[in-house]
C-alpha positions as CSV (number, residue, x, y, z in Angstrom):
1,M,-8.4,2.0,-20.6
2,G,-7.4,-1.7,-19.3
3,S,-4.5,-3.4,-21.3
4,P,-5.2,-6.6,-23.1
5,R,-5.7,-9.8,-20.7
6,A,-2.9,-11.9,-20.3
7,P,-3.3,-15.5,-21.1
8,A,-2.9,-18.3,-18.6
9,P,0.4,-19.7,-18.5
10,A,0.2,-23.4,-20.2
11,S,1.6,-24.9,-17.4
12,L,-1.5,-24.3,-15.1
13,S,-4.5,-26.7,-14.3
14,D,-8.0,-25.9,-15.9
15,A,-8.5,-24.7,-12.2
16,E,-5.9,-22.4,-12.0
17,S,-6.6,-21.2,-15.5
18,Q,-10.1,-20.6,-14.7
19,K,-8.8,-18.6,-11.8
20,H,-6.4,-16.7,-13.7
21,A,-8.9,-15.5,-16.2
22,A,-11.4,-14.8,-13.9
23,A,-8.9,-12.5,-11.5
24,H,-7.7,-10.8,-14.8
25,A,-11.6,-9.7,-15.7
26,A,-12.1,-8.7,-12.7
27,A,-8.9,-6.5,-12.8
28,A,-9.7,-4.7,-16.0
29,L,-13.1,-3.2,-14.2
30,V,-10.7,-1.2,-11.9
31,S,-10.7,2.1,-12.9
32,D,-7.4,4.8,-12.2
33,G,-7.5,6.4,-9.1
34,A,-9.7,4.3,-7.3
35,R,-9.7,2.8,-4.0
36,V,-10.0,-1.0,-3.7
37,G,-10.6,-3.8,-1.3
38,L,-8.3,-6.7,-1.7
39,G,-9.5,-10.0,-0.9
40,T,-7.8,-13.2,0.1
41,G,-7.3,-16.6,-1.3
42,S,-5.8,-18.5,-4.2
43,T,-8.0,-16.5,-6.4
44,V,-7.0,-13.2,-5.5
45,A,-3.6,-14.3,-5.9
46,Y,-3.9,-13.9,-9.6
47,L,-5.8,-10.4,-9.3
48,L,-2.7,-8.8,-7.5
49,P,0.2,-9.0,-10.0
50,A,-2.9,-8.4,-13.1
51,L,-3.9,-5.0,-11.0
52,A,0.0,-4.3,-10.6
53,A,0.9,-4.8,-14.2
54,R,-2.0,-2.4,-15.4
55,G,0.0,0.6,-13.8
56,L,-2.8,2.4,-12.2
57,S,-2.4,4.7,-9.4
58,L,-4.7,3.1,-6.9
59,R,-5.5,3.1,-3.0
60,C,-5.6,-0.1,-1.5
61,V,-6.8,-2.1,1.4
62,A,-6.3,-5.8,2.2
63,T,-8.2,-7.8,4.1
64,S,-5.0,-9.8,5.6
65,P,-1.6,-9.6,6.3
66,A,-0.8,-12.3,3.5
67,T,-2.4,-10.1,0.9
68,E,-0.6,-7.3,2.2
69,C,2.4,-8.6,2.1
70,T,2.4,-9.7,-1.7
71,A,0.2,-6.9,-2.7
72,R,3.4,-4.5,-1.5
73,E,5.8,-6.5,-3.1
74,L,4.3,-5.7,-6.7
75,G,4.2,-2.1,-5.9
76,L,0.5,-1.4,-4.9
77,A,-0.1,1.1,-1.9
78,V,-2.3,-0.8,1.3
79,E,-3.8,1.6,3.4
80,E,-5.8,1.2,6.5
81,L,-9.2,1.3,5.7
82,D,-10.5,3.8,8.6
83,E,-8.2,6.4,6.0
84,L,-9.7,5.3,3.0
85,G,-13.6,5.2,4.4
86,R,-15.7,4.3,1.6
87,L,-14.5,1.8,-1.4
88,D,-15.0,2.3,-5.1
89,I,-14.5,-1.1,-5.5
90,A,-13.7,-4.6,-3.6
91,I,-12.8,-8.1,-5.9
92,D,-12.2,-11.4,-3.8
93,G,-13.2,-14.6,-3.9
94,A,-15.4,-17.4,-2.6
95,D,-15.8,-20.9,-1.6
96,Q,-19.5,-21.9,-2.7
97,I,-21.7,-19.8,-5.3
98,D,-25.3,-20.7,-5.0
99,P,-27.6,-19.8,-8.4
100,Q,-29.1,-16.6,-5.7
101,G,-25.9,-15.1,-5.8
102,W,-25.5,-16.4,-1.6
103,L,-21.5,-17.0,-1.3
104,V,-20.0,-19.2,1.3
105,K,-16.4,-17.3,2.3
106,G,-14.1,-18.0,4.8
107,G,-11.7,-20.8,3.9
108,G,-8.8,-18.6,4.9
109,G,-10.1,-17.2,8.3
110,A,-10.5,-14.3,7.0
111,H,-14.4,-13.6,6.6
112,T,-14.8,-10.8,8.8
113,R,-12.8,-8.3,7.3
114,E,-13.3,-9.7,4.0
115,K,-17.0,-9.0,4.7
116,I,-15.9,-5.3,6.2
117,V,-14.6,-4.5,3.4
118,A,-17.1,-5.9,0.7
119,A,-19.9,-3.6,2.8
120,A,-17.6,-0.8,2.6
121,A,-17.3,-0.8,-0.8
122,E,-19.8,0.5,-4.2
123,R,-19.0,-2.7,-5.5
124,F,-18.1,-5.9,-5.0
125,V,-16.8,-8.2,-7.6
126,V,-16.8,-11.8,-6.7
127,I,-14.0,-14.1,-8.5
128,A,-14.1,-17.9,-8.9
129,S,-13.6,-20.8,-10.8
130,A,-16.5,-23.0,-12.3
131,E,-15.7,-25.3,-9.9
132,K,-17.2,-22.7,-7.1
133,A,-20.3,-22.4,-8.7
134,V,-23.1,-25.2,-6.9
135,P,-26.8,-26.0,-7.3
136,S,-27.4,-24.9,-3.5
137,L,-24.6,-24.1,-0.4
138,R,-23.0,-27.0,2.1
139,P,-21.5,-27.0,4.7
140,P,-18.7,-26.1,6.7
141,V,-19.6,-22.4,7.2
142,P,-16.8,-20.6,8.9
143,L,-17.1,-18.9,11.6
144,E,-14.8,-16.8,13.8
145,I,-15.3,-16.9,17.5
146,L,-13.8,-15.2,20.7
147,R,-11.5,-16.9,22.6
148,F,-13.1,-16.5,25.8
149,G,-15.8,-18.6,26.4
150,A,-15.4,-20.7,23.3
151,H,-16.4,-24.1,23.8
152,P,-19.8,-22.7,25.5
153,T,-20.5,-20.9,22.0
154,L,-19.4,-24.2,20.3
155,A,-22.2,-25.6,22.2
156,L,-25.0,-23.2,21.8
157,L,-24.2,-23.6,17.9
158,G,-24.5,-27.2,18.1
159,E,-23.0,-28.9,14.7
160,A,-19.9,-26.8,15.1
161,V,-16.4,-27.8,15.9
162,L,-13.0,-25.6,16.0
163,R,-10.5,-25.6,13.2
164,D,-6.8,-26.5,13.7
165,A,-5.8,-23.4,11.9
166,P,-3.9,-20.1,12.3
167,P,-6.0,-17.7,14.2
168,S,-7.9,-14.9,12.6
169,P,-6.0,-11.6,11.7
170,E,-7.5,-10.3,14.7
171,G,-6.3,-13.3,17.0
172,N,-9.9,-15.0,17.2
173,L,-10.7,-18.5,16.6
174,I,-11.6,-20.1,13.8
175,A,-14.2,-22.7,13.7
176,D,-16.9,-24.4,10.9
177,Y,-20.7,-25.0,11.4
178,L,-21.5,-28.4,10.2
179,G,-25.1,-28.3,10.5
180,P,-27.6,-28.1,7.5
181,V,-27.4,-24.5,5.1
182,D,-31.2,-24.8,3.8
183,D,-31.8,-21.1,4.4
184,P,-29.2,-19.8,4.3
185,R,-30.9,-16.6,5.4
186,A,-32.4,-17.8,8.7
187,L,-29.3,-19.8,9.2
188,A,-27.3,-16.2,9.1
189,A,-29.1,-14.9,11.6
190,R,-28.9,-17.4,14.0
191,L,-25.1,-17.3,13.5
192,S,-24.7,-13.8,14.2
193,G,-27.5,-14.0,17.2
194,T,-25.3,-16.7,19.0
195,P,-23.3,-14.7,21.4
196,G,-19.3,-15.5,21.2
197,V,-19.7,-15.2,17.2
198,V,-17.7,-12.4,15.8
199,D,-19.0,-13.1,12.6
200,H,-19.8,-16.1,9.8
201,G,-18.8,-17.1,6.2
202,L,-22.3,-16.5,4.7
203,F,-22.5,-13.4,2.5
204,A,-25.7,-12.3,1.2
205,P,-26.4,-11.4,-2.4
206,E,-27.3,-7.6,-0.8
207,L,-23.5,-7.1,-0.6
208,I,-22.4,-8.3,-4.4
209,S,-22.5,-6.4,-7.2
210,D,-20.9,-8.7,-10.1
211,I,-19.9,-12.4,-9.9
212,L,-17.6,-13.4,-12.9
213,I,-17.1,-17.2,-13.4
214,A,-14.5,-18.9,-15.5
215,G,-15.5,-22.1,-17.1
216,A,-14.0,-23.7,-19.8
217,G,-16.0,-21.4,-22.4
218,G,-15.0,-17.8,-20.9
219,V,-15.8,-15.7,-18.5
220,E,-19.7,-15.7,-17.2
221,H,-20.5,-12.3,-16.2
222,R,-23.4,-12.3,-13.5
223,T,-24.7,-8.8,-12.3
224,L,-27.0,-8.6,-8.8
């Protein structure tokens, strides 16, 4: 049984308090002995100490060097995904969540690793504050692209620009697709089929098991 959910510090803004609530609700879903995928971003920043505070015996995989560093500092055991294979649960944030369960992720540029970890998990849990729930997805959609031929790749995509940001954990460039996102499935197929695109930040509902969205009235738990 998990520990009681810790109240958010009074100094947090509403959005940060919601991230705190969603993260703690997700931490309560993790069982002792689980193999856990740890996402990246500002909401996951609240998840890591919440998991560490439970004192469980966990084997974790991190989706970014920053997450790995923080997890280790908190005493969480971090291993390579190839060592663990299938994960019991993965928990990550999102930049946008539409009513059908499509996500836009990759604000931090780690979406390729995040998608690999999500696909390797029996249960993928998305955590977010209320502002991340949107009526429909909108640009930008993050992209990870190869350095080789980056400009021809951007030309093939059309409405895309390189981001002034650090490279991905694999050393690739981060770009943003700025065109319409009216049909996420068709766009995902087009982006995946463009030579030079390593991966994109559109996550399909089929990847997702649970969405925890925290708002003023508490944490809404959606299952897909």
